[in-house]
C-alpha positions in Angstrom: 1.6 -29.6 27.2 0.6 -30.0 23.8 1.5 -30.7 19.9 2.7 -33.9 20.3 4.4 -35.1 17.5 3.2 -37.8 15.0 6.2 -40.3 13.7 6.3 -41.1 10.0 7.2 -44.2 7.8 10.8 -45.0 7.7 12.4 -43.5 4.3 14.6 -45.9 2.4 18.2 -44.6 0.8 20.0 -44.4 -2.2 18.1 -43.8 -5.2 17.2 -40.7 -7.0 13.5 -41.2 -5.8 14.8 -40.8 -2.6 16.5 -37.5 -3.4 13.3 -35.9 -4.7 11.5 -37.0 -1.0 14.6 -35.4 0.8 14.1 -32.3 -1.7 10.5 -31.7 -0.8 10.3 -33.1 2.5 13.6 -33.2 4.3 15.4 -30.0 3.6 12.7 -27.4 5.2 14.0 -28.3 8.8 17.3 -30.3 8.5 19.1 -27.2 9.3 22.1 -29.0 11.2 23.1 -32.6 10.3 21.7 -35.4 13.2 23.9 -37.7 14.5 23.1 -41.3 14.9 19.3 -42.0 16.6 19.9 -44.4 19.3 18.0 -47.4 20.7 16.5 -47.5 24.1 19.4 -49.9 25.1 22.3 -47.7 23.4 20.7 -44.5 24.9 22.8 -45.5 28.3 25.8 -47.1 27.3 28.8 -45.2 25.3 29.8 -48.9 24.5 26.6 -49.9 22.4 27.5 -51.1 19.1 26.3 -49.1 16.0 23.2 -50.0 14.4 23.5 -51.8 10.8 22.8 -49.0 8.8 22.0 -45.1 8.8 18.5 -45.4 8.1 17.5 -44.0 11.6 19.0 -40.5 10.3 17.0 -40.3 7.3 13.9 -41.2 9.5 14.7 -38.3 11.4 15.3 -35.9 8.7 12.1 -37.2 6.9 10.0 -36.7 10.4 11.1 -33.7 11.4 10.1 -32.1 7.9 6.5 -33.4 8.9 3.8 -30.8 9.8 4.6 -31.7 13.7 8.5 -30.8 12.8 11.1 -32.4 14.7 9.2 -35.7 15.4 12.2 -38.9 15.2 10.0 -41.6 16.7 12.1 -41.9 19.7 9.6 -42.3 22.6 12.2 -44.8 24.3 11.4 -44.6 28.3 14.2 -44.1 30.5 14.7 -45.1 34.1 13.3 -42.6 36.3 15.6 -40.6 38.3 14.3 -37.9 40.2 16.8 -34.7 40.7 16.3 -32.2 43.5 14.9 -28.8 42.4 17.7 -26.5 43.2 16.5 -23.0 44.1 19.8 -21.4 44.6 22.8 -22.5 42.9 25.6 -24.0 44.7 29.2 -22.3 45.4 32.6 -23.1 46.1 33.5 -24.8 43.2 35.7 -23.8 40.2 38.0 -25.4 37.5 41.1 -24.5 35.9 43.7 -21.7 36.0 42.2 -19.0 35.3 39.4 -20.4 37.3 36.0 -21.3 35.2 32.5 -21.6 36.6 32.2 -25.6 35.3 34.8 -28.0 34.2 34.1 -27.4 30.0 37.3 -25.0 28.3 33.7 -23.0 27.3 32.7 -22.0 30.7 32.6 -18.7 31.8 34.9 -17.3 34.8 34.1 -18.6 38.0 32.1 -15.9 40.0 31.1 -15.6 43.7 28.0 -16.1 45.3 25.7 -13.4 44.8 23.8 -11.8 47.8 21.3 -9.1 47.8 18.5 -7.9 45.5 18.6 -8.5 41.7 16.0 -5.9 41.0 13.5 -8.0 39.7 11.8 -7.5 36.4 14.8 -6.1 34.7 13.3 -6.9 31.0 10.7 -8.0 29.3 9.9 -11.9 30.6 12.6 -11.3 33.1 11.1 -12.0 36.6 13.4 -12.0 40.0 12.6 -15.4 40.3 13.3 -17.2 37.0 14.5 -17.0 33.2 12.7 -18.9 30.4 14.7 -20.2 27.8 13.0 -21.5 24.4 14.5 -24.6 22.8 14.1 -26.4 19.2 15.5 -28.7 17.1 13.7 -30.5 14.4 15.4 -33.6 15.2 14.6 -33.8 18.8 11.0 -34.9 20.1 9.3 -33.4 22.7 5.8 -32.2 23.6 5.9 -28.4 24.1 6.0 -26.8 27.4 8.2 -26.0 30.1 10.8 -29.1 30.9 10.0 -30.7 34.6 12.1 -30.7 37.5 10.6 -34.3 38.1 10.4 -37.3 35.3 6.7 -37.4 33.5 5.2 -40.7 32.9 7.0 -42.6 30.1 9.8 -39.7 29.6 12.0 -40.1 26.6 15.7 -40.2 26.9 15.9 -36.3 25.4 13.4 -35.3 27.8 15.3 -36.6 30.6 18.9 -35.1 29.3 17.4 -31.9 29.4 15.6 -31.8 32.3 19.1 -33.1 34.3 20.8 -30.2 32.2 18.5 -27.9 33.2 19.6 -29.0 36.9 23.2 -28.8 36.0 23.1 -25.2 35.3 20.8 -24.3 37.8 23.4 -26.2 40.5 26.6 -24.7 39.0 26.0 -21.2 37.3 25.6 -18.0 39.2 22.5 -16.7 38.1 21.8 -14.2 40.9 18.9 -15.9 42.4 16.8 -16.6 39.5 16.2 -20.2 38.5 16.8 -21.2 34.4 13.6 -22.9 32.7 13.7 -24.6 30.0 10.6 -24.5 27.8 10.6 -26.7 24.6 8.7 -25.6 21.7 7.1 -27.2 18.8 6.4 -25.0 15.6 2.7 -25.6 13.9 4.6 -25.8 10.6 8.2 -25.3 8.9 7.6 -22.5 7.0 8.0 -18.6 7.5 4.4 -18.0 8.9 5.0 -21.0 11.3 8.2 -19.9 13.0 6.9 -16.3 13.1 3.8 -17.7 15.1 5.8 -19.8 17.1 8.1 -17.1 18.6 5.0 -15.0 19.2 3.8 -17.9 21.5 7.1 -18.5 23.2 6.7 -14.8 24.4 3.5 -14.0 24.8 2.4 -17.4 26.2 5.5 -19.1 27.5 7.3 -15.8 28.8 10.8 -16.8 26.7 13.5 -14.3 27.3 16.2 -16.3 25.5 16.2 -19.0 22.7 18.1 -21.7 20.9 15.8 -22.2 17.5 17.2 -23.0 14.0 14.9 -21.1 11.9 15.5 -17.4 10.5 12.1 -16.0 10.8 11.7 -17.1 14.5 14.9 -15.4 15.1 14.0 -12.4 13.6 10.7 -12.5 15.0 12.2 -12.7 18.4 14.5 -9.8 17.8 11.8 -7.5 16.8 10.1 -8.5 20.1 13.7 -7.4 21.9 14.4 -11.0 23.0 17.6 -13.1 22.5 18.0 -16.1 20.0 21.1 -18.5 19.2 20.7 -19.4 15.9 22.4 -21.5 13.4 24.6 -20.6 10.4 23.4 -17.1 9.0 24.5 -14.4 6.8 26.7 -12.0 8.2 24.5 -8.8 7.4 21.6 -10.6 9.4 23.7 -9.9 13.0 24.6 -6.2 12.9 21.0 -4.9 12.3 19.5 -7.1 15.3 21.9 -6.1 17.9 22.2 -7.4 20.6 19.3 -9.9 20.1 20.6 -12.4 17.4 23.6 -14.6 18.2 25.1 -18.0 17.1 27.6 -20.7 18.3 28.4 -21.7 14.9 30.3 -19.2 12.7 28.6 -16.5 10.3 28.7 -17.5 7.0 31.2 -14.4 5.8 33.8 -15.7 8.4 33.5 -19.6 6.5 33.5 -17.9 3.1 36.4 -15.9 4.1 38.3 -19.2 5.6 37.1 -21.6 2.7 37.9 -18.6 0.1 41.6 -18.3 1.8 41.8 -22.2 1.6 41.1 -22.3 -2.2 43.3 -19.6 -3.2 46.2 -20.6 -1.3 45.9 -24.3 -1.7 43.7 -25.4 -4.6 43.9 -22.6 -7.2 46.3 -23.1 -10.2 47.3 -26.6 -9.2 45.8 -30.2 -10.8 42.4 -31.9 -9.4 44.6 -34.5 -7.9 41.9 -35.3 -5.9 39.0 -35.6 -8.4 37.2 -39.2 -8.9 37.8 -38.6 -13.0 41.2 -39.8 -13.8 40.9 -37.0 -16.5 39.9 -34.2 -14.2 43.5 -35.4 -12.2 45.6 -34.2 -15.1 44.3 -30.6 -15.5 44.4 -27.3 -13.8 41.3 -27.0 -11.5 37.9 -25.6 -13.0 36.0 -24.3 -9.8 32.4 -23.7 -9.4 30.2 -22.7 -6.5 26.9 -24.0 -5.6 24.9 -22.2 -2.7 21.6 -23.5 -1.2 20.0 -20.0 -1.1 17.2 -20.6 1.0 16.1 -17.2 3.0 14.2 -19.5 5.8 17.4 -21.0 6.5 20.6 -18.7 6.1 19.3 -15.2 5.3 20.5 -13.4 2.0 23.4 -15.8 1.5 24.3 -16.5 -2.1 26.8 -17.4 -4.6 28.1 -14.0 -5.1 29.5 -14.1 -1.3 31.8 -16.6 -2.2 32.5 -15.6 -5.5 33.4 -11.9 -4.0 35.9 -13.7 -1.4 37.5 -15.5 -4.1 37.9 -13.0 -6.1 39.6 -10.7 -3.3 41.8 -13.6 -2.0 42.9 -14.9 -5.4 43.7 -11.8 -7.4 41.0 -12.4 -9.7 37.9 -14.4 -10.1 38.9 -18.5 -10.1 35.2 -19.5 -10.8 33.6 -20.9 -14.0 30.3 -21.3 -13.0 27.7 -20.4 -10.2 24.8 -21.8 -9.4 22.0 -21.1 -6.4 19.4 -23.5 -5.8 16.5 -24.4 -3.2 15.4 -27.8 -3.0 12.5 -27.2 -0.6 10.1 -28.6 -3.8 10.3 -31.2 -6.5 10.9 -28.5 -8.8 14.1 -27.4 -7.1 15.3 -31.1 -7.1 14.7 -31.1 -10.8 16.6 -27.7 -11.3 19.5 -29.2 -9.2 19.5 -32.1 -11.7 20.0 -29.8 -14.4 22.5 -28.1 -12.7 24.9 -31.1 -11.8 24.6 -31.6 -15.8 25.7 -28.3 -16.4 29.0 -28.9 -14.5 29.9 -31.8 -16.0 29.3 -30.3 -19.5 31.4 -27.7 -18.7 34.2 -29.9 -17.0 34.2 -28.1 -13.6 36.6 -30.2 -11.6 36.0 -28.5 -8.2 32.9 -28.2 -6.8 32.6 -25.7 -3.8 29.3 -26.5 -2.2 27.7 -24.4 0.4 24.3 -26.3 1.8 22.5 -28.1 4.8 23.3 -32.1 4.9 20.2 -32.9 3.5 21.0 -31.0 0.1 24.6 -32.7 0.1 23.1 -36.1 0.1 20.8 -34.9 -3.2 23.3 -33.2 -4.8 26.0 -35.9 -4.6 23.2 -38.5 -5.2 22.8 -36.6 -8.8 26.1 -36.4 -9.3 26.5 -40.2 -8.8 23.9 -41.4 -11.1 24.9 -38.7 -13.6 28.6 -40.3 -13.2 30.1 -37.4 -12.2 33.0 -37.5 -10.1 34.8 -34.3 -9.2 36.6 -32.7 -6.1 34.1 -31.9 -3.6 34.8 -29.4 -1.0 32.9 -28.1 1.5 33.6 -24.7 3.9 32.7 -25.7 7.1 29.2 -24.6 7.1 25.7 -26.2 8.5 28.1 -28.8 11.0 28.9 -31.0 7.5 31.9 -31.5 9.3 29.8 -34.2 11.7 30.6 -37.6 11.0 26.9 -38.2 11.2 26.0 -36.8 7.7 29.1 -37.9 5.4 28.3 -41.7 6.4 25.1 -40.8 4.2 27.0 -39.5 1.2 27.7 -41.9 -1.7 31.2 -43.6 -1.1 31.8 -42.9 -4.8 31.8 -39.4 -4.2 32.6 -38.5 -0.4 35.8 -40.3 -1.2 36.4 -37.2 -3.0 35.3 -35.0 -0.5 37.3 -32.5 1.6 37.7 -28.7 3.1 37.2 -27.2 6.5 36.0 -28.4 10.1 34.8 -25.9 12.9 33.3 -28.2 15.2 34.8 -30.5 17.9 36.6 -33.1 16.7 34.5 -36.6 17.3 34.9 -38.0 20.7 33.2 -40.8 22.6 29.9 -39.9 24.2 31.3 -40.7 27.4 34.6 -38.1 27.0 32.1 -35.2 26.1 31.5 -32.0 28.2 28.1 -33.2 28.0 28.2 -36.7 29.9 30.3 -35.1 32.2 27.7 -32.6 33.2 25.0 -34.9 32.9 26.6 -37.8 35.4 27.5 -35.1 37.9 24.0 -34.4 38.5 22.5 -37.9 37.7 25.1 -40.9 37.9 22.6 -43.8 37.1 22.0 -43.2 33.7 23.5 -41.6 30.4 22.6 -38.6 28.6 20.9 -39.2 25.1 23.7 -38.3 22.1 21.6 -36.8 19.7 20.3 -34.5 22.4 23.8 -33.4 23.8 24.9 -32.9 20.6 22.6 -30.7 19.5 21.9 -28.0 22.7 24.9 -28.6 25.3 27.2 -26.2 23.7 24.2 -23.4 23.0 23.4 -23.9 26.7 26.6 -23.3 27.7 26.9 -20.2 25.7 23.7 -18.9 26.8 24.2 -19.4 30.3 27.9 -17.9 29.9 26.2 -15.0 28.9 23.1 -15.0 31.4 26.2 -15.4 34.4 28.5 -12.7 33.1 25.6 -10.0 32.6 24.8 -9.8 36.2 21.7 -9.2 38.5 20.3 -6.3 36.1 19.6 -8.9 32.9 18.4 -7.2 29.9 20.1 -8.1 26.2 22.3 -4.8 26.5 24.4 -6.4 29.6 23.8 -9.8 28.0 26.3 -8.5 24.8 28.5 -6.9 27.0 28.6 -10.2 29.2 29.6 -12.7 26.4 31.9 -10.1 24.9 33.7 -9.7 28.3 35.3 -13.4 28.0 37.0 -12.3 25.0 38.9 -14.6 22.9 39.4 -18.2 23.7 41.8 -20.3 21.3 43.6 -23.4 22.4 46.4 -24.4 20.8 47.2 -27.0 23.4 43.5 -28.5 22.8 43.2 -28.8 19.0 40.1 -31.0 19.2 38.2 -27.8 20.8 36.1 -24.8 19.2 38.2 -21.8 19.6 36.5 -18.4 19.2 34.5 -15.9 21.2 32.3 -12.8 20.6 33.4 -9.4 20.3 32.2 -5.9 18.5 30.7 -6.8 15.2 31.0 -10.3 15.9 27.8 -12.2 17.4 29.1 -15.8 16.6 31.5 -18.1 18.6 33.8 -20.2 16.3 36.4 -18.3 14.7 38.8 -21.3 13.6 38.9 -24.1 11.1 40.8 -27.2 10.5 41.7 -29.1 7.4 39.9 -32.3 7.1 38.9 -34.9 4.5 36.3 -37.6 4.5 37.9 -41.2 4.9 35.4 -43.9 4.0 37.4 -46.3 5.8 38.2 -44.7 8.7 35.8 -45.7 12.4 34.1 -43.1 13.5 34.8 -43.2 17.3 31.2 -41.7 18.1 29.3 -44.7 16.7 31.8 -47.1 16.0 30.6 -46.9 12.3 32.2 -46.9 9.3 33.9 -43.7 7.6 35.0 -40.3 9.5 36.5 -37.3 8.7 40.3 -36.9 9.3 42.0 -34.1 10.7 45.3 -33.4 9.2 48.1 -31.6 11.3 46.1 -33.1 14.5 43.6 -31.2 14.4 45.2 -27.6 14.1 43.3 -24.6 13.8 43.7 -21.4 11.5 42.2 -17.9 11.8 41.2 -16.1 8.6 44.8 -15.2 7.2 46.9 -18.0 9.1 46.1 -21.2 6.5 49.4 -21.9 5.2 49.9 -22.0 1.5 51.1 -25.0 -0.3 50.0 -28.5 -1.1 46.9 -29.5 1.0 47.5 -32.3 3.5 43.7 -34.4 2.7 44.0 -37.6 1.6 47.7 -38.1 3.1 47.3 -37.8 6.6 45.3 -36.8 9.5 43.3 -37.8 12.9 39.6 -39.2 13.6 40.0 -38.3 17.7 41.7 -36.0 19.6 45.4 -37.1 20.1 
């Protein structure tokens, strides 16, 4: 084990000084918005009361950007629970119709037990006995190295959760005589050289075959090494040249650009900005501005041009007043963003289409608040802004005018999630760490699906074919669920989106905190081309939890 992470001081909330700190410190690693960090006791009870303030999330963000990326300061010690080592997955249980390998709707088809020779080393870093899976997120603090099958001294709740989930997938998935071994990774620095160095180490030192990792340079380097990675939101153009190595649970940015443009053209363009905070804006036809956090370390080459192209094509004309590409990974970038906000106000932009990570949203809305600028804010379902935890950090004077698209699951209590049920099936004495579940479980399942459906001859091509063989899965009867699938020229799972709006007075079902996304039409999901025209339902109706 190595690269133990340090903690840093708590970051205060609520001023422009904080915005500058967030830009310079937080954003290089805040690739997905974090859920609420729990105390030791809260980690074990889904009924635990929420913390008094969201400072823990800001602390996690800041710590995630330190040199020892990802430290959350959560070294809580969990009760010792020893999970038996499972050398061969168990068989005989299938779920649903058609039958699935495990209970989750997202699981691969149920497979019979494998007997025979698995072919041994079928690809680089694959042996006849083991498949190593590298993992990293800047908001989870674990020492680098393999996740043990028995609890180490002073085990954190994050390590315990991954240890139990590792056992769960080994017990329940058909891996053809091989055992899945998670290896947790820690980048030396959260810049391009640091992430590439981590990829080199994952390959050459740890023997990783596939990964879950959120930085573009790592994904690119692993593809160059013919190894698989599940990444975050990336530009559509990133995937094809790296087939069959780079994948994502989240939709590629091109898909959400199309969905976002369809919504704007069908529901917003040509109508008054009725949801703006400025009464004068509410009386005039919408004037749209597009802002994009264009950071190649995060998203590849995604810029405002991609969004304007989609808007122009779907609206039949260019409805955009102004475009702004920004990068707030430095103090200079934050200053430039402040100038950009002033420009939006000067040009009477009533509706801001913002494509950015959560940390950039915190900064942009804080700057707008300080400038007395109160437009509509539209978010297109990117970077997990549709999770409640991040929007709870936004200034309520701004988030009260926030709406857009949701692509993830509708928020649920921890004990009503797939991760909770999976964990408890192995270890009924405790509950999983909420943050670790939210950040990793569905990616782990998608990866395990590909490993199972690849068959014994495991390599990137059979992994790709296995994912594609599952086809599209849409859930009209379970609108809380993420619909999608992998196919030719589609390397990302989520394909659908729902209409959502932020209600600062609603109660978050995950944490019991004030503020939650409301999902209109009972959470109905739309594929591209299916969004209905007409007035939005936002700020009129919506659910905060599955019906």
